[in-house]
C-alpha positions in Angstrom: 34.7 122.2 80.9 31.2 123.6 80.5 29.4 124.6 83.7 25.8 123.4 83.5 23.2 125.7 85.1 20.8 122.8 86.0 20.2 122.9 89.8 20.2 119.1 90.0 23.9 119.3 89.2 24.6 122.2 91.6 23.1 121.1 94.9 22.7 117.6 96.4 19.9 118.6 98.7 17.9 120.0 95.8 18.7 116.9 93.7 17.2 114.7 96.4 14.1 116.8 96.6 13.8 117.0 92.8 14.1 113.2 92.4 11.4 112.6 95.1 9.1 115.1 93.4 9.6 113.4 90.0 8.7 110.0 91.6 5.5 111.5 93.0 4.7 113.1 89.7 5.4 110.0 87.6 1.8 109.2 86.8 1.1 112.7 85.5 4.5 112.7 83.6 3.6 109.4 82.0 0.2 110.8 81.0 1.8 113.8 79.3 4.2 111.6 77.4 1.3 109.4 76.3 -0.6 112.4 75.0 2.4 113.3 72.9 3.5 109.8 71.7 5.5 110.0 68.6 6.5 113.6 69.2 9.4 113.3 71.6 10.5 116.9 71.5 7.0 118.2 72.2 6.6 115.6 75.0 9.9 116.6 76.6 8.9 120.3 76.4 5.6 119.7 78.1 7.1 117.5 80.8 9.8 120.1 81.5 7.1 122.8 81.8 4.9 120.7 84.1 7.9 119.7 86.3 9.2 123.2 86.4 6.0 124.5 87.9 6.2 122.0 90.7 9.9 122.4 91.2 9.4 126.1 92.2 8.1 124.9 95.6 11.4 123.1 96.3 14.6 124.6 97.8 16.0 125.7 94.4 19.6 126.8 94.8 20.4 130.4 94.0 22.7 131.9 91.4 25.3 132.2 94.1 25.6 128.4 94.1 26.2 128.5 90.4 28.8 131.2 90.8 30.5 129.0 93.5 30.8 126.2 90.9 32.3 128.5 88.4 34.8 129.9 90.8 35.8 126.4 91.9 36.3 125.2 88.4 38.4 128.2 87.5 40.5 127.6 90.6 41.1 123.9 89.7 41.5 124.3 85.9 42.2 127.9 85.2 40.0 130.4 83.4 41.0 129.2 79.9 39.4 125.8 80.5 36.0 126.8 81.9 33.0 127.6 79.8 29.3 128.0 80.4 27.1 125.2 79.2 23.8 126.5 80.4 21.6 123.8 78.8 18.7 126.3 78.7 17.0 124.2 76.1 16.6 121.0 78.2 16.1 121.9 81.9 12.9 122.4 83.8 14.2 124.8 86.5 17.0 127.4 86.8 18.8 128.7 89.8 16.9 131.4 91.7 18.2 135.0 91.3 
């Protein structure tokens, strides 16, 4: 199993805040996508950058929360079955240090 570093998967409180923020930012996100129509990768990059700037004001979980997930997975499955699937290339925010 790969542990994903995306805070939306690590903390329910953050996920709720993040989803609400995305709803509020929908008009701006749609505008970014429209400016990059036909260039999906570029649009996704710009949206992630825009959303990431706004997400910093939320209660982003810390690296300790990520480590808790890793520890839990190791306890359940054993160390030989846990990997790190950071997804650095497709997330807008990372756990705080």
